[in-house]
KOLKOLBA-685783 format. One record per residue (C-alpha): residue number from 1; residue in one letter; x, y, z. Coordinates in Angstrom, 2 decimals. Each point is the difference from the previous one (the first is absolute). Layout:
<sites>
<site pos="NUM" code="a" x="X" y="Y" z="Z"/>
...
</sites>
This chain:
<sites>
<site pos="1" code="x" x="-8.39" y="9.04" z="16.69"/>
<site pos="2" code="x" x="-0.19" y="-2.87" z="2.44"/>
<site pos="3" code="x" x="-3.36" y="-1.23" z="1.18"/>
<site pos="4" code="x" x="-0.66" y="-1.20" z="3.51"/>
<site pos="5" code="x" x="-0.05" y="-3.78" z="0.00"/>
<site pos="6" code="x" x="-3.21" y="-1.82" z="0.98"/>
<site pos="7" code="x" x="0.24" y="-2.01" z="3.20"/>
<site pos="8" code="x" x="0.19" y="-3.50" z="-1.47"/>
<site pos="9" code="x" x="1.70" y="-1.71" z="-2.92"/>
<site pos="10" code="x" x="-3.37" y="-0.93" z="-1.49"/>
<site pos="11" code="x" x="-1.21" y="3.62" z="0.09"/>
<site pos="12" code="x" x="3.28" y="1.25" z="-1.43"/>
<site pos="13" code="x" x="-0.09" y="-2.56" z="-2.82"/>
<site pos="14" code="x" x="-3.54" y="1.04" z="-0.91"/>
<site pos="15" code="x" x="0.92" y="3.69" z="0.07"/>
<site pos="16" code="x" x="3.10" y="-0.48" z="-2.16"/>
<site pos="17" code="x" x="-1.85" y="-2.21" z="-2.47"/>
<site pos="18" code="x" x="-2.58" y="2.77" z="-0.45"/>
<site pos="19" code="x" x="2.78" y="2.55" z="-0.61"/>
<site pos="20" code="x" x="1.72" y="-2.20" z="-2.54"/>
<site pos="21" code="x" x="-3.21" y="-0.82" z="-1.83"/>
<site pos="22" code="x" x="-0.77" y="3.72" z="-0.34"/>
<site pos="23" code="x" x="3.40" y="0.88" z="-1.52"/>
<site pos="24" code="x" x="-0.44" y="0.97" z="-3.71"/>
<site pos="25" code="x" x="1.83" y="-2.45" z="-2.30"/>
<site pos="26" code="x" x="2.06" y="2.71" z="-1.69"/>
<site pos="27" code="x" x="1.23" y="1.37" z="3.32"/>
<site pos="28" code="x" x="0.75" y="-3.53" z="1.23"/>
<site pos="29" code="x" x="2.02" y="-0.80" z="-3.14"/>
<site pos="30" code="x" x="2.00" y="3.24" z="0.21"/>
<site pos="31" code="x" x="0.75" y="-0.54" z="3.70"/>
<site pos="32" code="x" x="1.02" y="-3.63" z="-0.61"/>
<site pos="33" code="x" x="2.43" y="1.15" z="-2.69"/>
<site pos="34" code="x" x="1.60" y="2.46" z="2.42"/>
<site pos="35" code="x" x="0.28" y="-2.74" z="2.64"/>
<site pos="36" code="x" x="1.69" y="-2.26" z="-2.54"/>
<site pos="37" code="x" x="2.54" y="2.72" z="-0.88"/>
<site pos="38" code="x" x="0.84" y="0.47" z="3.69"/>
<site pos="39" code="x" x="0.30" y="-3.75" z="0.60"/>
<site pos="40" code="x" x="2.39" y="-0.47" z="-2.90"/>
<site pos="41" code="x" x="2.15" y="2.85" z="1.35"/>
<site pos="42" code="x" x="0.33" y="-1.55" z="3.47"/>
<site pos="43" code="x" x="3.56" y="-1.19" z="0.68"/>
<site pos="44" code="x" x="-1.41" y="-3.23" z="1.48"/>
<site pos="45" code="x" x="-1.70" y="-0.78" z="-3.31"/>
<site pos="46" code="x" x="2.66" y="1.39" z="-2.34"/>
<site pos="47" code="x" x="2.64" y="-2.20" z="1.60"/>
<site pos="48" code="x" x="-2.22" y="-3.07" z="0.47"/>
<site pos="49" code="x" x="0.86" y="-3.19" z="-1.83"/>
<site pos="50" code="x" x="-3.41" y="-1.44" z="0.89"/>
<site pos="51" code="x" x="-3.29" y="1.78" z="0.76"/>
<site pos="52" code="x" x="-3.24" y="-1.51" z="1.29"/>
<site pos="53" code="x" x="-2.93" y="2.12" z="-1.21"/>
<site pos="54" code="x" x="-3.72" y="-0.20" z="0.72"/>
<site pos="55" code="x" x="-2.34" y="-0.32" z="-2.98"/>
<site pos="56" code="x" x="-2.88" y="2.41" z="0.57"/>
<site pos="57" code="x" x="-3.68" y="-0.72" z="-0.49"/>
<site pos="58" code="x" x="-3.29" y="1.85" z="0.27"/>
<site pos="59" code="x" x="0.24" y="3.47" z="1.52"/>
<site pos="60" code="x" x="3.62" y="-0.36" z="1.15"/>
<site pos="61" code="x" x="2.75" y="2.25" z="-1.33"/>
<site pos="62" code="x" x="0.81" y="-1.50" z="-3.42"/>
<site pos="63" code="x" x="3.42" y="-1.68" z="0.12"/>
<site pos="64" code="x" x="-0.16" y="-1.77" z="-3.38"/>
<site pos="65" code="x" x="1.85" y="2.75" z="-1.91"/>
<site pos="66" code="x" x="2.62" y="0.11" z="2.78"/>
<site pos="67" code="x" x="0.42" y="-3.78" z="-0.18"/>
<site pos="68" code="x" x="0.73" y="0.30" z="-3.71"/>
<site pos="69" code="x" x="2.57" y="2.74" z="0.64"/>
<site pos="70" code="x" x="1.69" y="-2.04" z="2.74"/>
<site pos="71" code="x" x="0.90" y="-2.75" z="-2.46"/>
<site pos="72" code="x" x="3.59" y="0.61" z="-1.12"/>
<site pos="73" code="x" x="2.87" y="-2.33" z="-0.99"/>
<site pos="74" code="x" x="1.77" y="0.75" z="3.27"/>
<site pos="75" code="x" x="-2.97" y="-0.42" z="2.33"/>
<site pos="76" code="x" x="-2.06" y="-3.07" z="0.86"/>
<site pos="77" code="x" x="-3.69" y="0.59" z="0.65"/>
<site pos="78" code="x" x="-2.22" y="-2.07" z="2.27"/>
<site pos="79" code="x" x="-3.70" y="0.08" z="0.88"/>
<site pos="80" code="x" x="-1.74" y="-1.39" z="3.09"/>
<site pos="81" code="x" x="-2.61" y="-2.72" z="0.38"/>
<site pos="82" code="x" x="-2.13" y="-0.15" z="3.14"/>
<site pos="83" code="x" x="-0.84" y="-3.64" z="0.76"/>
<site pos="84" code="x" x="-2.98" y="-0.51" z="2.34"/>
<site pos="85" code="x" x="1.06" y="-3.60" z="0.59"/>
<site pos="86" code="x" x="3.16" y="0.86" z="1.92"/>
<site pos="87" code="x" x="-0.82" y="3.70" z="0.60"/>
<site pos="88" code="x" x="3.37" y="0.95" z="-1.45"/>
<site pos="89" code="x" x="1.21" y="2.30" z="-2.76"/>
<site pos="90" code="x" x="1.91" y="-1.78" z="-2.76"/>
<site pos="91" code="x" x="2.47" y="1.66" z="-2.38"/>
<site pos="92" code="x" x="-0.10" y="-0.72" z="-3.75"/>
<site pos="93" code="x" x="2.28" y="1.18" z="-2.83"/>
<site pos="94" code="x" x="-1.82" y="2.32" z="-2.41"/>
<site pos="95" code="x" x="-1.12" y="0.00" z="-2.77"/>
<site pos="96" code="x" x="-1.90" y="-3.21" z="0.59"/>
<site pos="97" code="x" x="-3.43" y="-1.54" z="-0.40"/>
<site pos="98" code="x" x="-2.67" y="1.83" z="2.01"/>
<site pos="99" code="x" x="-3.45" y="-1.08" z="1.11"/>
<site pos="100" code="x" x="-2.83" y="2.33" z="1.05"/>
<site pos="101" code="x" x="-1.60" y="-0.55" z="3.40"/>
<site pos="102" code="x" x="-3.71" y="0.48" z="0.61"/>
<site pos="103" code="x" x="0.48" y="3.56" z="1.33"/>
<site pos="104" code="x" x="2.20" y="1.09" z="-2.92"/>
<site pos="105" code="x" x="3.56" y="-0.41" z="1.28"/>
<site pos="106" code="x" x="2.38" y="-1.59" z="-2.50"/>
<site pos="107" code="x" x="2.78" y="-2.16" z="1.37"/>
<site pos="108" code="x" x="2.05" y="-3.07" z="-0.98"/>
<site pos="109" code="x" x="-1.83" y="-3.32" z="0.40"/>
<site pos="110" code="x" x="1.08" y="-2.60" z="2.56"/>
<site pos="111" code="x" x="2.74" y="-2.10" z="-1.49"/>
<site pos="112" code="x" x="1.53" y="2.82" z="-2.05"/>
<site pos="113" code="x" x="3.81" y="0.30" z="0.32"/>
<site pos="114" code="x" x="0.85" y="1.82" z="3.22"/>
<site pos="115" code="x" x="2.91" y="1.07" z="2.15"/>
<site pos="116" code="x" x="0.51" y="-2.30" z="3.00"/>
<site pos="117" code="x" x="-0.81" y="1.78" z="3.24"/>
<site pos="118" code="x" x="3.58" y="-0.54" z="1.19"/>
<site pos="119" code="x" x="1.36" y="1.86" z="-3.06"/>
<site pos="120" code="x" x="-2.29" y="3.05" z="0.00"/>
<site pos="121" code="x" x="2.41" y="2.21" z="1.96"/>
<site pos="122" code="x" x="2.76" y="-0.76" z="-2.52"/>
<site pos="123" code="x" x="-2.18" y="0.64" z="-3.06"/>
<site pos="124" code="x" x="-2.06" y="3.03" z="1.05"/>
<site pos="125" code="x" x="1.60" y="3.36" z="0.82"/>
<site pos="126" code="x" x="-3.16" y="2.15" z="0.18"/>
<site pos="127" code="x" x="-3.68" y="-0.69" z="0.56"/>
<site pos="128" code="x" x="-2.71" y="2.27" z="-1.46"/>
<site pos="129" code="x" x="-3.18" y="-0.24" z="2.04"/>
<site pos="130" code="x" x="-3.52" y="1.29" z="-0.65"/>
<site pos="131" code="x" x="-2.59" y="0.62" z="2.71"/>
<site pos="132" code="x" x="-3.25" y="1.74" z="0.73"/>
<site pos="133" code="x" x="1.62" y="2.48" z="2.37"/>
<site pos="134" code="x" x="3.28" y="1.05" z="1.61"/>
<site pos="135" code="x" x="0.84" y="2.29" z="2.89"/>
<site pos="136" code="x" x="2.88" y="2.30" z="0.93"/>
<site pos="137" code="x" x="1.71" y="-2.76" z="1.96"/>
<site pos="138" code="x" x="0.17" y="-2.28" z="-3.05"/>
<site pos="139" code="x" x="-2.73" y="-2.36" z="1.12"/>
<site pos="140" code="x" x="-2.18" y="-1.46" z="-2.76"/>
<site pos="141" code="x" x="-3.65" y="-0.98" z="-0.15"/>
<site pos="142" code="x" x="-0.53" y="-2.90" z="-2.39"/>
<site pos="143" code="x" x="-3.03" y="-2.05" z="-0.93"/>
<site pos="144" code="x" x="0.09" y="-1.98" z="3.23"/>
<site pos="145" code="x" x="1.77" y="-3.23" z="-0.91"/>
<site pos="146" code="x" x="3.29" y="0.81" z="1.76"/>
<site pos="147" code="x" x="2.06" y="-1.57" z="-2.80"/>
<site pos="148" code="x" x="2.49" y="2.85" z="-0.35"/>
<site pos="149" code="x" x="0.51" y="0.40" z="3.75"/>
<site pos="150" code="x" x="0.85" y="-3.69" z="0.29"/>
<site pos="151" code="x" x="2.25" y="0.22" z="-3.06"/>
<site pos="152" code="x" x="1.86" y="3.11" z="1.18"/>
<site pos="153" code="x" x="0.48" y="-1.14" z="3.61"/>
<site pos="154" code="x" x="3.71" y="-0.39" z="0.71"/>
<site pos="155" code="x" x="1.14" y="1.12" z="-3.45"/>
<site pos="156" code="x" x="2.50" y="2.82" z="-0.51"/>
<site pos="157" code="x" x="-0.93" y="0.65" z="-3.65"/>
<site pos="158" code="x" x="-1.54" y="3.50" z="-0.31"/>
<site pos="159" code="x" x="-3.79" y="-0.03" z="-0.30"/>
<site pos="160" code="x" x="-1.17" y="2.91" z="-2.14"/>
<site pos="161" code="x" x="-3.66" y="1.01" z="0.22"/>
<site pos="162" code="x" x="-1.71" y="1.45" z="-3.07"/>
<site pos="163" code="x" x="-3.11" y="2.15" z="0.38"/>
<site pos="164" code="x" x="-1.93" y="3.09" z="-1.01"/>
<site pos="165" code="x" x="0.56" y="2.88" z="2.42"/>
<site pos="166" code="x" x="-3.71" y="-0.23" z="0.87"/>
<site pos="167" code="x" x="0.67" y="-3.44" z="1.50"/>
<site pos="168" code="x" x="2.33" y="1.42" z="2.65"/>
<site pos="169" code="x" x="-1.85" y="0.40" z="3.31"/>
<site pos="170" code="x" x="0.93" y="1.20" z="3.48"/>
<site pos="171" code="x" x="0.20" y="-3.48" z="1.45"/>
<site pos="172" code="x" x="-0.64" y="-3.56" z="-1.12"/>
<site pos="173" code="x" x="-1.09" y="-2.23" z="2.89"/>
<site pos="174" code="x" x="3.00" y="-2.28" z="0.51"/>
<site pos="175" code="x" x="0.57" y="-3.28" z="1.82"/>
<site pos="176" code="x" x="3.24" y="-1.55" z="1.31"/>
<site pos="177" code="x" x="0.43" y="-2.19" z="-3.09"/>
<site pos="178" code="x" x="-0.38" y="2.89" z="-2.49"/>
<site pos="179" code="x" x="3.18" y="0.93" z="-1.89"/>
<site pos="180" code="x" x="0.48" y="3.66" z="-1.05"/>
<site pos="181" code="x" x="1.36" y="1.07" z="-3.36"/>
<site pos="182" code="x" x="3.55" y="1.31" z="-0.40"/>
<site pos="183" code="x" x="-1.10" y="2.44" z="-2.70"/>
<site pos="184" code="x" x="-3.34" y="1.37" z="-1.20"/>
<site pos="185" code="x" x="-0.36" y="1.49" z="-3.49"/>
<site pos="186" code="x" x="-2.98" y="2.10" z="-1.11"/>
<site pos="187" code="x" x="-0.49" y="2.32" z="-2.95"/>
<site pos="188" code="x" x="1.01" y="2.91" z="2.25"/>
<site pos="189" code="x" x="2.95" y="-1.22" z="2.02"/>
<site pos="190" code="x" x="2.28" y="-2.73" z="1.32"/>
<site pos="191" code="x" x="0.02" y="-0.80" z="3.72"/>
<site pos="192" code="x" x="2.83" y="-1.91" z="1.66"/>
<site pos="193" code="x" x="0.05" y="-1.25" z="3.55"/>
<site pos="194" code="x" x="3.01" y="-0.18" z="2.28"/>
<site pos="195" code="x" x="-1.35" y="-1.34" z="3.26"/>
<site pos="196" code="x" x="-3.00" y="2.17" z="0.90"/>
<site pos="197" code="x" x="0.99" y="2.96" z="-2.18"/>
<site pos="198" code="x" x="-1.17" y="0.45" z="-3.59"/>
<site pos="199" code="x" x="2.29" y="1.73" z="-2.48"/>
<site pos="200" code="x" x="-2.31" y="1.79" z="-2.43"/>
<site pos="201" code="x" x="0.88" y="1.16" z="-3.48"/>
<site pos="202" code="x" x="-2.65" y="2.13" z="-1.62"/>
<site pos="203" code="x" x="-1.01" y="0.53" z="-3.62"/>
<site pos="204" code="x" x="2.73" y="0.16" z="-2.56"/>
</sites>
């Protein structure tokens, strides 16, 4: 069941963080496994030669088992690094060295081998994105840094949101620079957007 979104991004982030923190670990693990199964069945992922996948931390939907399953001889896997110096998202081949930031996120260190920005569109065929919340238009609420919106702007590679169904709200406050997802996967369903219309596939 969708919940009415609070009026501001800050209020919505706080509300969603409370929901995520209250989710029992066993339920979270089972839901994350169902999300992973659905992601691996997506044609965008099954056919991808290169996938960029978020590494989860804290109360986020756990993507580490999915990341392991994504590694196959025929598919290249990449992970992102958010760099506060240039405010950009950098793409690194995985597996690779990881460092842990003060708030718990693990990502490649500066200086680790990475894909040049000009080559990302040739190397990456699908992007798996986490967030605090998503709405029925495909818009995403992140942690507030804007890294993924800047990274996705102007790209044609499908952006696939991953979330618990409880993270889907009526409306995420959006701004002109926000980039909606092409697909949203939860433990209950897959949503696809074609213009303003969402194609919804239920449980199964």
